[in-house]
N, CA, C and O atoms as a printed pandas DataFrame, in Angstrom:
     atom_number atom_name residue_name chain_id  residue_number  x_coord  y_coord  z_coord
0              1         N          UNK        A               1  -30.258  -16.993   54.209
1              2        CA          UNK        A               1  -30.503  -17.437   52.862
2              3         C          UNK        A               1  -29.190  -17.291   52.073
3              4         O          UNK        A               1  -28.488  -16.288   52.200
4              5         N          UNK        A               2  -28.878  -18.292   51.271
5              6        CA          UNK        A               2  -27.592  -18.261   50.573
6              7         C          UNK        A               2  -27.693  -17.467   49.266
7              8         O          UNK        A               2  -28.775  -17.290   48.706
8              9         N          UNK        A               3  -26.547  -17.003   48.806
9             10        CA          UNK        A               3  -26.487  -16.147   47.623
10            11         C          UNK        A               3  -26.998  -16.851   46.369
11            12         O          UNK        A               3  -27.618  -16.213   45.518
12            13         N          UNK        A               4  -26.750  -18.146   46.241
13            14        CA          UNK        A               4  -27.205  -18.866   45.042
14            15         C          UNK        A               4  -28.728  -18.875   44.965
15            16         O          UNK        A               4  -29.289  -18.673   43.889
16            17         N          UNK        A               5  -29.397  -19.103   46.076
17            18        CA          UNK        A               5  -30.862  -19.096   46.106
18            19         C          UNK        A               5  -31.393  -17.727   45.703
19            20         O          UNK        A               5  -32.336  -17.620   44.919
20            21         N          UNK        A               6  -30.780  -16.687   46.246
21            22        CA          UNK        A               6  -31.198  -15.322   45.943
22            23         C          UNK        A               6  -30.942  -15.010   44.469
23            24         O          UNK        A               6  -31.816  -14.485   43.780
24            25         N          UNK        A               7  -29.746  -15.333   43.993
25            26        CA          UNK        A               7  -29.386  -15.073   42.600
26            27         C          UNK        A               7  -30.332  -15.792   41.645
27            28         O          UNK        A               7  -30.789  -15.206   40.664
28            29         N          UNK        A               8  -30.627  -17.060   41.929
29            30        CA          UNK        A               8  -31.533  -17.824   41.070
30            31         C          UNK        A               8  -32.926  -17.200   41.040
31            32         O          UNK        A               8  -33.554  -17.146   39.983
32            33         N          UNK        A               9  -33.412  -16.732   42.181
33            34        CA          UNK        A               9  -34.730  -16.088   42.243
34            35         C          UNK        A               9  -34.733  -14.794   41.435
35            36         O          UNK        A               9  -35.697  -14.503   40.727
36            37         N          UNK        A              10  -33.661  -14.023   41.541
37            38        CA          UNK        A              10  -33.560  -12.775   40.776
38            39         C          UNK        A              10  -33.506  -13.076   39.281
39            40         O          UNK        A              10  -34.212  -12.445   38.494
40            41         N          UNK        A              11  -32.674  -14.032   38.891
41            42        CA          UNK        A              11  -32.565  -14.402   37.466
42            43         C          UNK        A              11  -33.923  -14.829   36.912
43            44         O          UNK        A              11  -34.326  -14.396   35.833
44            45         N          UNK        A              12  -34.611  -15.668   37.647
45            46        CA          UNK        A              12  -35.904  -16.166   37.200
46            47         C          UNK        A              12  -36.905  -15.017   37.054
47            48         O          UNK        A              12  -37.634  -14.942   36.064
48            49         N          UNK        A              13  -36.934  -14.129   38.040
49            50        CA          UNK        A              13  -37.881  -13.019   38.032
50            51         C          UNK        A              13  -37.566  -12.029   36.911
51            52         O          UNK        A              13  -38.476  -11.566   36.223
52            53         N          UNK        A              14  -36.296  -11.704   36.723
53            54        CA          UNK        A              14  -35.902  -10.789   35.649
54            55         C          UNK        A              14  -36.227  -11.407   34.288
55            56         O          UNK        A              14  -36.728  -10.722   33.397
56            57         N          UNK        A              15  -35.942  -12.692   34.129
57            58        CA          UNK        A              15  -36.223  -13.375   32.862
58            59         C          UNK        A              15  -37.719  -13.342   32.544
59            60         O          UNK        A              15  -38.106  -13.143   31.393
60            61         N          UNK        A              16  -38.553  -13.536   33.559
61            62        CA          UNK        A              16  -40.003  -13.482   33.365
62            63         C          UNK        A              16  -40.450  -12.092   32.929
63            64         O          UNK        A              16  -41.321  -11.958   32.069
64            65         N          UNK        A              17  -39.860  -11.063   33.517
65            66        CA          UNK        A              17  -40.271   -9.682   33.244
66            67         C          UNK        A              17  -39.756   -9.168   31.906
67            68         O          UNK        A              17  -40.409   -8.342   31.269
68            69         N          UNK        A              18  -38.602   -9.644   31.478
69            70        CA          UNK        A              18  -37.956   -9.055   30.299
70            71         C          UNK        A              18  -37.833  -10.007   29.121
71            72         O          UNK        A              18  -37.380   -9.601   28.051
72            73         N          UNK        A              19  -38.216  -11.234   29.287
73            74        CA          UNK        A              19  -38.036  -12.265   28.262
74            75         C          UNK        A              19  -36.562  -12.512   27.941
75            76         O          UNK        A              19  -36.234  -13.037   26.876
76            77         N          UNK        A              20  -35.681  -12.135   28.857
77            78        CA          UNK        A              20  -34.246  -12.394   28.693
78            79         C          UNK        A              20  -33.984  -13.874   28.971
79            80         O          UNK        A              20  -34.734  -14.527   29.695
80            81         N          UNK        A              21  -32.921  -14.378   28.390
81            82        CA          UNK        A              21  -32.485  -15.743   28.660
82            83         C          UNK        A              21  -31.807  -15.747   30.029
83            84         O          UNK        A              21  -30.943  -14.909   30.288
84            85         N          UNK        A              22  -32.182  -16.671   30.901
85            86        CA          UNK        A              22  -31.595  -16.704   32.252
86            87         C          UNK        A              22  -30.075  -16.813   32.213
87            88         O          UNK        A              22  -29.397  -16.278   33.090
88            89         N          UNK        A              23  -29.530  -17.499   31.209
89            90        CA          UNK        A              23  -28.080  -17.652   31.109
90            91         C          UNK        A              23  -27.376  -16.323   30.819
91            92         O          UNK        A              23  -26.176  -16.192   31.061
92            93         N          UNK        A              24  -28.116  -15.344   30.303
93            94        CA          UNK        A              24  -27.538  -14.031   29.994
94            95         C          UNK        A              24  -27.533  -13.110   31.212
95            96         O          UNK        A              24  -26.937  -12.034   31.168
96            97         N          UNK        A              25  -28.180  -13.513   32.280
97            98        CA          UNK        A              25  -28.259  -12.690   33.483
98            99         C          UNK        A              25  -27.142  -13.111   34.424
99           100         O          UNK        A              25  -27.157  -14.206   34.986
100          101         N          UNK        A              26  -26.181  -12.226   34.580
101          102        CA          UNK        A              26  -24.987  -12.491   35.390
102          103         C          UNK        A              26  -24.990  -11.601   36.630
103          104         O          UNK        A              26  -25.763  -10.647   36.716
104          105         N          UNK        A              27  -24.130  -11.918   37.578
105          106        CA          UNK        A              27  -24.012  -11.097   38.789
106          107         C          UNK        A              27  -23.639   -9.662   38.435
107          108         O          UNK        A              27  -24.108   -8.717   39.071
108          109         N          UNK        A              28  -22.798   -9.503   37.423
109          110        CA          UNK        A              28  -22.322   -8.165   37.073
110          111         C          UNK        A              28  -23.273   -7.412   36.144
111          112         O          UNK        A              28  -23.016   -6.256   35.809
112          113         N          UNK        A              29  -24.367   -8.052   35.722
113          114        CA          UNK        A              29  -25.337   -7.385   34.845
114          115         C          UNK        A              29  -25.981   -6.221   35.579
115          116         O          UNK        A              29  -26.355   -6.330   36.747
116          117         N          UNK        A              30  -26.104   -5.093   34.863
117          118        CA          UNK        A              30  -26.818   -3.970   35.461
118          119         C          UNK        A              30  -28.295   -4.104   35.114
119          120         O          UNK        A              30  -28.658   -4.715   34.109
120          121         N          UNK        A              31  -29.129   -3.528   35.952
121          122        CA          UNK        A              31  -30.569   -3.587   35.676
122          123         C          UNK        A              31  -30.899   -2.813   34.409
123          124         O          UNK        A              31  -31.823   -3.174   33.680
124          125         N          UNK        A              32  -30.151   -1.753   34.147
125          126        CA          UNK        A              32  -30.350   -0.980   32.917
126          127         C          UNK        A              32  -30.070   -1.855   31.697
127          128         O          UNK        A              32  -30.844   -1.847   30.739
128          129         N          UNK        A              33  -28.966   -2.611   31.724
129          130        CA          UNK        A              33  -28.634   -3.523   30.613
130          131         C          UNK        A              33  -29.733   -4.554   30.394
131          132         O          UNK        A              33  -29.983   -4.986   29.268
132          133         N          UNK        A              34  -30.379   -4.937   31.476
133          134        CA          UNK        A              34  -31.415   -5.971   31.400
134          135         C          UNK        A              34  -32.786   -5.400   31.030
135          136         O          UNK        A              34  -33.757   -6.143   30.886
136          137         N          UNK        A              35  -32.854   -4.081   30.878
137          138        CA          UNK        A              35  -34.121   -3.455   30.496
138          139         C          UNK        A              35  -35.058   -3.216   31.665
139          140         O          UNK        A              35  -36.269   -3.095   31.480
140          141         N          UNK        A              36  -34.502   -3.148   32.867
141          142        CA          UNK        A              36  -35.310   -2.914   34.069
142          143         C          UNK        A              36  -35.220   -1.430   34.433
143          144         O          UNK        A              36  -34.139   -0.926   34.738
144          145         N          UNK        A              37  -36.368   -0.729   34.400
145          146        CA          UNK        A              37  -36.378    0.678   34.794
146          147         C          UNK        A              37  -36.893    0.801   36.230
147          148         O          UNK        A              37  -37.117   -0.211   36.895
148          149         N          UNK        A              38  -37.080    2.022   36.708
149          150        CA          UNK        A              38  -37.453    2.211   38.115
150          151         C          UNK        A              38  -38.812    1.603   38.452
151          152         O          UNK        A              38  -38.978    1.047   39.538
152          153         N          UNK        A              39  -39.777    1.694   37.557
153          154        CA          UNK        A              39  -41.076    1.076   37.802
154          155         C          UNK        A              39  -40.957   -0.443   37.833
155          156         O          UNK        A              39  -41.548   -1.104   38.687
156          157         N          UNK        A              40  -40.188   -0.990   36.897
157          158        CA          UNK        A              40  -39.956   -2.437   36.872
158          159         C          UNK        A              40  -39.271   -2.896   38.156
159          160         O          UNK        A              40  -39.538   -3.992   38.650
160          161         N          UNK        A              41  -38.389   -2.057   38.693
161          162        CA          UNK        A              41  -37.665   -2.409   39.915
162          163         C          UNK        A              41  -38.622   -2.628   41.075
163          164         O          UNK        A              41  -38.464   -3.574   41.846
164          165         N          UNK        A              42  -39.615   -1.754   41.199
165          166        CA          UNK        A              42  -40.605   -1.891   42.277
166          167         C          UNK        A              42  -41.336   -3.224   42.143
167          168         O          UNK        A              42  -41.486   -3.953   43.123
168          169         N          UNK        A              43  -41.786   -3.540   40.945
169          170        CA          UNK        A              43  -42.496   -4.795   40.715
170          171         C          UNK        A              43  -41.577   -6.001   40.912
171          172         O          UNK        A              43  -41.995   -7.030   41.443
172          173         N          UNK        A              44  -40.329   -5.864   40.481
173          174        CA          UNK        A              44  -39.338   -6.925   40.672
174          175         C          UNK        A              44  -39.165   -7.224   42.164
175          176         O          UNK        A              44  -39.158   -8.384   42.577
176          177         N          UNK        A              45  -39.027   -6.174   42.960
177          178        CA          UNK        A              45  -38.838   -6.355   44.403
178          179         C          UNK        A              45  -40.059   -6.996   45.045
179          180         O          UNK        A              45  -39.915   -7.844   45.925
180          181         N          UNK        A              46  -41.254   -6.610   44.624
181          182        CA          UNK        A              46  -42.471   -7.224   45.180
182          183         C          UNK        A              46  -42.523   -8.710   44.839
183          184         O          UNK        A              46  -42.887   -9.529   45.682
184          185         N          UNK        A              47  -42.161   -9.057   43.611
185          186        CA          UNK        A              47  -42.138  -10.472   43.214
186          187         C          UNK        A              47  -41.107  -11.253   44.018
187          188         O          UNK        A              47  -41.360  -12.382   44.436
188          189         N          UNK        A              48  -39.938  -10.641   44.232
189          190        CA          UNK        A              48  -38.892  -11.304   45.015
190          191         C          UNK        A              48  -39.306  -11.483   46.471
191          192         O          UNK        A              48  -38.973  -12.494   47.089
192          193         N          UNK        A              49  -40.019  -10.523   47.015
193          194        CA          UNK        A              49  -40.512  -10.672   48.388
194          195         C          UNK        A              49  -41.394  -11.904   48.501
195          196         O          UNK        A              49  -41.276  -12.676   49.453
196          197         N          UNK        A              50  -42.280  -12.087   47.525
197          198        CA          UNK        A              50  -43.154  -13.259   47.524
198          199         C          UNK        A              50  -42.364  -14.551   47.364
199          200         O          UNK        A              50  -42.607  -15.518   48.086
200          201         N          UNK        A              51  -41.414  -14.579   46.419
201          202        CA          UNK        A              51  -40.635  -15.791   46.158
202          203         C          UNK        A              51  -39.740  -16.179   47.323
203          204         O          UNK        A              51  -39.599  -17.357   47.650
204          205         N          UNK        A              52  -39.132  -15.165   47.951
205          206        CA          UNK        A              52  -38.128  -15.433   48.982
206          207         C          UNK        A              52  -38.685  -15.344   50.397
207          208         O          UNK        A              52  -38.011  -15.732   51.352
208          209         N          UNK        A              53  -39.906  -14.838   50.544
209          210        CA          UNK        A              53  -40.509  -14.740   51.872
210          211         C          UNK        A              53  -39.830  -13.722   52.774
211          212         O          UNK        A              53  -39.735  -13.923   53.984
212          213         N          UNK        A              54  -39.353  -12.619   52.178
213          214        CA          UNK        A              54  -38.697  -11.561   52.942
214          215         C          UNK        A              54  -39.334  -10.220   52.586
215          216         O          UNK        A              54  -39.997  -10.087   51.557
216          217         N          UNK        A              55  -39.124   -9.237   53.446
217          218        CA          UNK        A              55  -39.540   -7.874   53.153
218          219         C          UNK        A              55  -38.305   -7.107   52.709
219          220         O          UNK        A              55  -37.299   -7.066   53.417
220          221         N          UNK        A              56  -38.388   -6.501   51.536
221          222        CA          UNK        A              56  -37.242   -5.792   50.974
222          223         C          UNK        A              56  -37.567   -4.303   50.925
223          224         O          UNK        A              56  -38.421   -3.870   50.151
224          225         N          UNK        A              57  -36.888   -3.535   51.746
225          226        CA          UNK        A              57  -37.040   -2.090   51.731
226          227         C          UNK        A              57  -35.696   -1.488   51.335
227          228         O          UNK        A              57  -34.796   -1.338   52.162
228          229         N          UNK        A              58  -35.581   -1.154   50.084
229          230        CA          UNK        A              58  -34.320   -0.648   49.555
230          231         C          UNK        A              58  -34.172    0.819   49.901
231          232         O          UNK        A              58  -35.053    1.631   49.618
232          233         N          UNK        A              59  -33.045    1.150   50.519
233          234        CA          UNK        A              59  -32.790    2.530   50.911
234          235         C          UNK        A              59  -31.564    3.106   50.215
235          236         O          UNK        A              59  -31.056    4.161   50.595
236          237         N          UNK        A              60  -31.093    2.389   49.181
237          238        CA          UNK        A              60  -29.952    2.885   48.414
238          239         C          UNK        A              60  -30.085    2.407   46.983
239          240         O          UNK        A              60  -30.886    1.521   46.685
240          241         N          UNK        A              61  -29.302    2.993   46.105
241          242        CA          UNK        A              61  -29.369    2.634   44.692
242          243         C          UNK        A              61  -28.640    1.321   44.451
243          244         O          UNK        A              61  -27.477    1.160   44.821
244          245         N          UNK        A              62  -29.333    0.405   43.834
245          246        CA          UNK        A              62  -28.757   -0.890   43.482
246          247         C          UNK        A              62  -28.664   -0.949   41.964
247          248         O          UNK        A              62  -29.683   -0.914   41.275
248          249         N          UNK        A              63  -27.450   -1.038   41.443
249          250        CA          UNK        A              63  -27.266   -0.979   39.996
250          251         C          UNK        A              63  -27.076   -2.331   39.336
251          252         O          UNK        A              63  -27.446   -2.513   38.176
252          253         N          UNK        A              64  -26.504   -3.281   40.062
253          254        CA          UNK        A              64  -26.230   -4.591   39.458
254          255         C          UNK        A              64  -27.005   -5.687   40.191
255          256         O          UNK        A              64  -27.514   -5.489   41.295
256          257         N          UNK        A              65  -27.075   -6.832   39.545
257          258        CA          UNK        A              65  -27.703   -7.993   40.163
258          259         C          UNK        A              65  -26.966   -8.334   41.459
259          260         O          UNK        A              65  -27.602   -8.671   42.458
260          261         N          UNK        A              66  -25.641   -8.252   41.452
261          262        CA          UNK        A              66  -24.861   -8.551   42.662
262          263         C          UNK        A              66  -25.209   -7.587   43.802
263          264         O          UNK        A              66  -25.278   -7.998   44.960
264          265         N          UNK        A              67  -25.427   -6.314   43.481
265          266        CA          UNK        A              67  -25.833   -5.351   44.512
266          267         C          UNK        A              67  -27.105   -5.826   45.209
267          268         O          UNK        A              67  -27.214   -5.765   46.434
268          269         N          UNK        A              68  -28.060   -6.297   44.420
269          270        CA          UNK        A              68  -29.331   -6.753   44.983
270          271         C          UNK        A              68  -29.150   -8.055   45.752
271          272         O          UNK        A              68  -29.731   -8.223   46.824
272          273         N          UNK        A              69  -28.351   -8.980   45.220
273          274        CA          UNK        A              69  -28.068  -10.241   45.926
274          275         C          UNK        A              69  -27.465   -9.939   47.297
275          276         O          UNK        A              69  -27.907  -10.478   48.311
276          277         N          UNK        A              70  -26.453   -9.075   47.318
277          278        CA          UNK        A              70  -25.791   -8.731   48.575
278          279         C          UNK        A              70  -26.751   -8.050   49.546
279          280         O          UNK        A              70  -26.721   -8.323   50.746
280          281         N          UNK        A              71  -27.591   -7.175   49.033
281          282        CA          UNK        A              71  -28.559   -6.458   49.877
282          283         C          UNK        A              71  -29.526   -7.434   50.526
283          284         O          UNK        A              71  -29.766   -7.358   51.731
284          285         N          UNK        A              72  -30.082   -8.346   49.745
285          286        CA          UNK        A              72  -31.045   -9.311   50.283
286          287         C          UNK        A              72  -30.351  -10.283   51.239
287          288         O          UNK        A              72  -30.925  -10.637   52.268
288          289         N          UNK        A              73  -29.137  -10.718   50.925
289          290        CA          UNK        A              73  -28.405  -11.649   51.782
290          291         C          UNK        A              73  -28.134  -11.034   53.151
291          292         O          UNK        A              73  -28.040  -11.757   54.144
292          293         N          UNK        A              74  -28.009   -9.715   53.217
293          294        CA          UNK        A              74  -27.711   -9.037   54.480
294          295         C          UNK        A              74  -28.960   -8.798   55.328
295          296         O          UNK        A              74  -28.846   -8.340   56.465
296          297         N          UNK        A              75  -30.152   -9.098   54.798
297          298        CA          UNK        A              75  -31.384   -8.870   55.573
298          299         C          UNK        A              75  -31.485   -9.799   56.750
299          300         O          UNK        A              75  -32.457   -9.739   57.503
């Protein structure tokens, strides 16, 4: 799966959860800046699993959107 597809899915999902403008969600954005806390992260990952058709088991701290894009791309 390519990074653009993953990034677009993350942007869309974060925008739905936080009412943020998709254009404001950048690769370097941190989840904290976007208003995503640890509980939101779990729900975000479940939504992304459904959208992308992958199983995401995070075993390290992901702080930025790029961290998550890279993690999913490596699955």
